[in-house]
C-alpha positions as CSV (number, residue, x, y, z in Angstrom):
1,M,149.6,98.1,165.7
2,T,150.3,100.2,162.4
3,L,153.2,102.9,162.3
4,G,150.5,105.5,162.2
5,L,148.8,104.4,165.3
6,R,151.9,104.1,167.2
7,I,152.9,107.8,166.3
8,R,149.5,108.9,167.4
9,T,149.6,107.0,170.5
10,L,153.0,108.2,171.5
11,R,152.2,111.7,170.4
12,K,149.1,111.9,172.7
13,A,150.9,110.3,175.5
14,L,153.2,113.2,175.5
15,K,150.3,115.6,175.2
16,M,151.6,117.0,172.0
17,T,149.3,118.2,169.0
18,Q,149.9,117.2,165.4
19,Q,151.3,120.9,164.7
20,Q,153.8,120.6,167.8
21,L,155.1,117.2,166.5
22,A,155.4,118.6,162.7
23,D,157.3,121.6,164.1
24,A,159.5,119.4,166.0
25,T,160.4,117.3,163.1
26,E,160.3,120.1,160.5
27,V,157.3,118.6,158.5
28,S,153.9,119.9,157.8
29,R,150.9,119.2,160.2
30,I,149.1,117.7,157.2
31,Y,152.1,115.3,156.5
32,I,151.7,114.1,160.3
33,Q,148.3,113.7,159.8
34,A,148.9,111.6,156.7
35,L,151.5,109.5,158.8
36,E,149.0,108.8,161.5
37,S,146.3,107.9,159.1
38,N,148.9,105.5,157.3
39,R,148.5,107.5,154.0
40,R,152.2,108.2,153.7
41,S,155.3,106.4,155.0
42,P,158.2,108.5,156.5
43,S,161.7,108.4,155.0
44,M,164.3,106.9,157.4
45,K,165.9,110.3,158.3
46,L,162.1,111.5,159.3
47,L,161.6,108.2,161.1
48,H,164.7,108.9,163.2
49,R,163.5,112.4,163.8
50,L,160.1,111.1,165.0
51,A,161.5,108.5,167.3
52,D,163.8,111.2,168.9
53,R,160.9,113.7,169.3
54,L,158.5,111.0,170.7
55,G,161.3,109.6,173.3
56,V,161.6,106.1,171.8
57,E,163.9,104.2,169.7
58,T,163.5,103.9,165.9
59,S,163.0,100.2,166.2
60,D,160.0,100.7,168.7
61,L,158.2,102.4,166.0
62,L,158.8,99.6,163.6
63,E,158.5,96.7,165.8
64,E,155.7,94.2,165.0
65,F,154.0,92.2,167.5
66,P,154.6,88.4,167.6
67,R,152.0,86.6,165.4
68,D,151.5,83.0,164.3
69,N,150.9,82.0,160.8
70,G,147.3,82.4,161.2
71,G,147.8,86.1,162.2
72,R,147.0,85.5,165.9
73,L,148.7,87.7,168.4
74,Q,149.8,85.6,171.4
75,L,149.2,87.4,174.5
76,E,151.3,85.3,176.7
77,E,154.2,86.0,174.5
78,L,153.8,89.7,175.3
79,F,153.4,89.2,178.8
80,A,156.3,86.8,179.2
81,G,158.6,88.2,176.5
82,P,162.4,88.5,177.1
83,K,162.4,92.0,177.2
84,P,160.3,94.3,179.1
85,M,157.2,95.6,177.2
86,E,155.3,98.8,177.8
87,I,151.6,98.5,177.3
88,W,149.6,101.6,176.5
89,Y,145.8,101.9,176.4
90,R,144.1,105.2,175.2
91,S,147.2,107.1,175.4
92,H,148.2,106.1,179.0
93,K,150.9,103.8,180.0
94,L,150.0,100.9,182.2
95,S,152.0,100.5,185.3
96,E,153.6,97.0,186.0
97,K,150.7,96.5,188.6
98,D,148.1,97.5,185.9
99,V,149.7,95.0,183.4
100,H,149.5,92.2,186.0
101,M,145.9,93.1,186.9
102,V,145.0,92.8,182.9
103,H,146.9,89.4,183.0
104,R,144.6,88.3,186.0
105,L,141.4,89.6,184.3
106,I,142.3,87.6,181.2
107,D,142.8,84.5,183.3
108,A,139.6,85.1,185.4
109,A,137.7,85.6,182.1
110,L,139.2,82.4,180.4
111,S,138.1,80.3,183.6
112,D,134.7,81.7,183.4
113,W,134.5,80.8,179.5
114,E,135.4,77.2,180.5
115,G,132.0,76.8,181.8
116,E,129.8,78.4,179.0
117,P,128.8,76.4,176.0
118,K,131.1,76.2,173.1
119,R,128.8,77.3,170.6
120,G,127.8,80.7,172.4
121,R,131.4,81.3,172.6
122,A,132.3,80.7,169.1
123,K,129.5,83.2,167.9
124,G,130.8,85.8,170.1
125,V,127.8,86.0,172.5
126,K,128.5,88.4,175.2
127,N,126.8,87.7,178.7
C-alpha cells in the first residue's frame, strides 16, 4: 500500500474530507489530493502532523508490508506477525473475528484449489 493510499484510507475511516484534513494539518486541499494520489511527498514535519490528525504513529504511515525478493506479499506473515496488525478494507477496520474469518476463507479457497487442474489456476480461470 502506498503512502497516499494509507492517508486516504485513514482519512475516510475517520469520515474526514480532504478539506478537513487539510485544515487540520495547515495545508491546502489540493496538496492533500496530491499526497493521496502520490504526486507529492510530505516533509517529515507534515508527516508527523498527518499521523497525529489521523490517529496513528508516523511509522504506521511509512511501514512497508513484508515482501520476499520476488515482490510477493506473504499473508501468513501478516496474520501471524509479532505485533497485532489492523486490517482495513474499504475504509472499514476488520475486527479480530473478521480477520479470523478471512483467514478461514483463504484456507477454504486453497483447499478447493487443490482439486482444480493446475493449468486453469495458473491462467487465473475463475469458476
